[in-house]
TIMAR-264017 format. One line per 4 residues: number of its first residue (from 1); their letters; for each residue x, y, z negated of C-alpha. Coordinates in steps of 0.5 Angstrom, whole numbers. Example, Ala and Ser with C-alpha at 12.3 -4.5 7.8 and 13.67 -1.06 7.14 Angstrom:
% residues 2
1> as> 25,-9,-16  27,-2,-14
This chain:
% residues 218
1> mrfl> -50,-80,-89  -56,-85,-86  -59,-78,-83  -53,-76,-79
5> rrnt> -52,-83,-77  -59,-84,-75  -59,-77,-70  -52,-80,-67
9> teea> -55,-86,-65  -61,-83,-62  -57,-78,-58  -53,-84,-56
13> dtta> -59,-87,-54  -62,-81,-50  -56,-80,-46  -55,-88,-44
17> epve> -57,-91,-37  -64,-93,-37  -65,-101,-37  -71,-105,-35
21> vdsn> -72,-112,-36  -74,-116,-31  -79,-123,-31  -73,-127,-33
25> gesr> -71,-123,-39  -65,-120,-36  -63,-113,-36  -61,-108,-30
29> tsrg> -60,-101,-29  -66,-97,-26  -66,-95,-19  -65,-88,-17
33> ytpa> -61,-87,-23  -55,-81,-23  -50,-80,-29  -50,-74,-31
37> kgra> -43,-70,-29  -43,-66,-36  -42,-59,-33  -46,-54,-29
41> tpkr> -46,-54,-21  -42,-48,-19  -45,-43,-15  -42,-43,-8
45> reae> -40,-36,-8  -36,-38,-15  -33,-44,-11  -31,-40,-5
49> gkrr> -28,-35,-10  -23,-40,-14  -22,-43,-7  -19,-37,-4
53> gpva> -17,-33,-10  -16,-26,-11  -15,-21,-6  -8,-18,-6
57> pppr> -8,-10,-7  -5,-6,-1  3,-6,-1  5,1,-4
61> stre> 12,1,0  15,-1,6  20,-6,3  14,-10,-1
65> airr> 10,-9,6  16,-13,10  16,-18,4  9,-20,5
69> nrel> 9,-20,12  15,-25,12  10,-30,7  4,-29,12
73> rkqn> 9,-31,18  12,-37,14  4,-39,13  2,-38,19
77> pvsk> 8,-39,24  7,-35,31  12,-34,37  17,-29,37
81> eerr> 13,-25,43  6,-25,39  10,-23,33  14,-17,37
85> aaak> 7,-15,40  4,-14,34  10,-11,31  10,-6,37
89> erre> 2,-4,37  3,-3,29  9,1,30  5,5,35
93> rmma> -1,6,31  3,9,25  7,13,29  -1,16,32
97> gddr> -3,17,25  -8,12,25  -9,11,17  -10,4,17
101> yllp> -3,3,19  0,8,15  3,8,8  -1,10,2
105> rdrg> 2,16,1  1,19,8  -7,17,8  -12,21,8
109> pvka> -14,28,12  -11,32,6  -4,29,8  -5,30,15
113> yvrd> -7,37,14  0,38,10  4,35,16  0,39,21
117> lvds> 2,46,16  10,43,16  10,41,23  7,48,26
121> rrhi> 14,52,23  21,51,24  24,50,17  32,51,14
125> lglf> 30,45,10  31,41,17  38,42,17  39,38,11
129> mpla> 41,32,14  46,35,19  49,39,13  50,32,10
133> vlvf> 54,30,16  58,36,16  60,36,9  62,29,9
137> vsll> 66,31,15  69,36,12  72,32,7  76,28,11
141> vpvp> 80,34,14  86,35,10  85,43,11  84,46,4
145> avqq> 81,52,8  76,48,12  74,45,6  73,52,2
149> yatl> 69,55,8  65,48,8  63,48,1  61,55,1
153> mttv> 56,55,7  53,48,4  52,52,-3  49,58,1
157> lllg> 44,53,5  42,49,-1  40,55,-4  37,57,2
161> mvve> 33,50,2  31,51,-5  28,57,-4  24,56,3
165> gfln> 22,49,-1  19,53,-7  16,58,-3  13,53,3
169> grri> 10,49,-3  6,55,-6  3,57,1  2,50,3
173> trqv> -2,48,-3  -6,54,-3  -8,53,4  -10,46,2
177> rekf> -14,48,-3  -18,53,1  -19,47,7  -21,42,2
181> pnee> -25,45,-4  -28,39,-6  -21,35,-7  -17,34,-12
185> vkgf> -10,38,-11  -4,37,-15  1,43,-13  7,38,-15
189> sigw> 5,32,-11  3,36,-4  9,41,-5  14,35,-6
193> yafv> 11,32,0  11,38,5  19,39,2  20,31,4
197> rasq> 17,32,11  20,39,13  27,36,10  27,30,16
201> irrl> 29,31,23  23,33,27  24,27,32  25,22,26
205> rvpk> 18,24,22  13,19,21  8,19,24  10,24,29
209> prvk> 8,31,29  1,33,33  2,40,33  8,44,36
213> pgqa> 12,50,33  9,56,32  2,53,34  -4,56,29
217> id> -7,51,25  -14,52,23
């Protein structure tokens, strides 16, 4: 016990402030003494990382991008004119196909090539949205004959859309694999992307089509 107590005393003496005794016998602290902080000084990179925080990943959906945009506007308020100009610029760049402003699902040369293949042809799938409107209107007409014909036509077109979507998916997947042999191409993902693109009205497609119907794609 004495040994342990003695070590504690010695450790306390080593951490204590150095004391000097003047000619009058009074003690005073030596000049130039700086007390220890008890921890190591952090590096500049670590201090900046703690101050800034981790980098947020890119938004995975339009809703998440809108939510982040609102949070940034609260933190850095700007005028309405500046926000409108910035939003207009982002919209124009996104419609032009700039990868920096596209959603993650639309980025990359593979997706751009798929869009060109879809936009170079006319598809029955392009009638999907008008067909949905026609079915809704037919349900409002209280005439059984009109509803029967509308149902029959809708069934035939839906079957044709399913067959066309399947064939287009296989064709586009094969062409993408030939164009990009070093890329990992998933058939279902490419086929579904092409299906969704073809089912949209041409004027409403984002980004805008770069090719015209009937134009050859290399």
